[in-house]
N, C-alpha and C positions, 0 to 999 in steps of 0.2 A: 511516615513522613515523606514528602516529596521532595526529591533532590534533583535539580536540573543544573548540572555543571556546565559552566560556559565553555564552548569549544569554538575555536576559530578555524575556519576552512582555509584551503589554499587561496581562495579568492579574498580572504580577509573578512569574510562575513560570519557573524555569530548568530546563534539562535535568537538573541534578543533583537537582532536586525530584521527578522522575518515579518513581523507585523507591519514595518514600514514598507517592505517589498509588497506585501499583500495590499497595502493601502494605496499603492499606485494603480491597482486594478479597480476601475469604477464602472458604473452602469447598471442596468437592470439584470435580473436573472442571475445574480451572483451566487445564491445558495450559501450565503455566509456561514451560518452554523454548520453546514455539511463540510465546508472547508476547514473551519477552525477546529473541528472535532478530530481531524486527522493530522493536524500540524506537528504535534509532539512525536507521534509514531513514525511519521515520514522522516522527520529530522534525524531521529536516532538511527534509522535505517541507513539513510544516505551518509550520515556523518561517521558512523562507527561500524557498520556491518556490511553493506553491499560492497562488492568488488567490481565497481564499474565507475568509469570516470569519462569525461568528454573525449579523451584520447582513446578509450578502449570501448567505446559505445557500439562498435561493430565487431568487436573481437569474438571469435567463436567460443572462447572459454570465459566470457564475462558472466557475471551473475545477471539474472533477468529479474526485473521488477515489473509487475503488471498491476496497474490501478484499475480495479474493477469498480470502485466507488468513484466513478468518473464525473458524476454531477457535482458542481461546485468545486472545480479543480484549482482554485486560487492557491491553496497551500502547496499543492504539487508544483504549479508554476514557480512559486516563490522559491521552493527548495531547489528546483532545477536551476534557477537563476543564481542562487547562492553558491551552488556547486559548479558553475561555469558552463552548464549545458545551454543556457540561454543568456542573451544579452538583456540586462535589466531594462534597457531603453524600449524594449517591445511591450513591457508589462502595461503601460497606460493604455494601449490599444486593445486590451482584453475585450473580447466579444464584438470587436468592430468588423465591418464588412471586409476589409482587406488585411485583417489581423491573423496570424497563425494561431493565436490563442483563443480557441472557441470555448463555448460553454461546456463542451465535452472535449477532451484531448484527442487530437488526431496524430497518429504515429507517422503519417506522411509529411506533417507540417512542423512538428515539435521535436527537436533533437532530444534523444534520450528516452522518448516515449516508445513502449514496446507494442502496445495495442491501442486502438480507438475504443473508447469505453464510455459508459454512462447508462446503458440499458441494463436493468437489474438481472443478475443471474448468469452473466456471460463470462466474468473474468476467471472465477475459480475453474470451470470446465476448460478454459483456454490454458490455464496454468497447469492443470493436469496433463493436457495434451503436450505442453512444452516439456515438462518433466519427463514424460514417457519418451518423447522424441529425442531428448538429449541422452537418455539411457540407451535407446536403440542405436545411436551413433557412437556409443562407448564413451561419451563425455560425462564422467563422473564427478568432476570438480565443480562446475557451475551450480550454483544454487538458484532455485526458482522461488520467488516471493510474489505474493499477491495480497493486496489490501482490499478487504470487502467490508460493506456495511451489514449491520445486523438485519436489517429489513430484507436484504437479499436472500435471506433463508426462507422467505415466503415463496421463493421460486424452487420448483422441483428439480431444476437442472443442478442446483447446488447439493441437494441430498444425494443425487446420483454421483456427482463428482467425489464427495466425501467418501462414499461407500467404495467407489473404484479405487481411489488412491490408497485407502487403508488396506484393501484386499491385495493390491499390487506392491505394497511396501515402497512407495515412492519417497524415499527418505531424503531426496534433495528438494522436496516440495515444502514450503512454509506458507502458512496463511496468517495474516494479522486481521483480526475481526474487530472493527470499531463498534463497540456495544454501547449505544446511547438509548436503548429501550425504545427504538422506533419501529420494531417489527410488529405486524398486525397479528400474527399467530403465535410466534415464538416456537421454541423447540422444547418438548417435555423433558425435564432434567437439566435444562440449561444448555447453552451453546457448547461449552466445553465438554459437557457430559455426552452430547451427541457425537462429537468428534471422537472421544475416548471409546465409546461403544463400537465405533468402526475401526478401532485399532490404531488411532493417532495418539501421539504424545501431545500433551496440552499444558498450558499455563495460563492463568487468569491474573491480570495485574491492573494497577491504576494506570490508565492510559495518559496521564499527565507526568507520571514519575519516570524520568529518563533512565535512572539506574535500574529500576525494576524492569522497564522495557528491554534494556540491553541484556540483563540477565536472562530474561525470558527468551529473547532472540537467539542468544548463543548457547542455550541449554543443549546438552547432547541428547540425541534421539536415534540411536543406531536402529536401522531396519525399519523405521517408521517415519511417516510424514509428521509435521509439527504444526500445531495451531496455538497461536497467541491470542487470547481474548483481552482486548484493551478496553476497560470500562471508562467511560467519560460521562459527564453530566448530561442528563437528558435535556434536550431542547426541541423546539418545534421545528418541523421542516428539515429534518436530518435526511 
């Protein structure tokens, strides 16, 4: 049973308000299914897990969230607006010539965005490097989260990143995989099985079930990086 408890943010926004925020963003190249597939996973992360706010977005000890699945970022922008990183007034300009909200997020233009993304296979390696860099600095509290799409595992860069992170025990690294069956090749044994084979802690959940997502996000995984595979309904153009 899917349970999505209503939560109200410091800005007064609830999960139920997010579709209206997304609806403010119009125009071509919206990649709507790609956005809606991530909405629940993003909300639970920002509402209940990530230790970062607009006031701490530059703090050294903040949690880092990297959106690798950067095409179709409407859900991401809506969540950032709900959490006070963005003024909702900028949402209708999405994709416009003079808008900071591009079809791929830009870290130099959008508050709270850690990386410019959208090219498949970049986010997870960058997250591995971020976790390794924080460890090298002796910063053991910040968690690093990255959200990827299952089609990104067609890229060899991700296979290398998974193997490296497992071998080095990057236990502050967390991956959320939105699995909507859009990969061309797939991984033998399934996505979670491939992570587990490389030494990761794993969980596979309904990507629309907020309580299941929260439990998976907060599961203990000492000494190992953690991967949460969030399954959502297959759609075209994810």
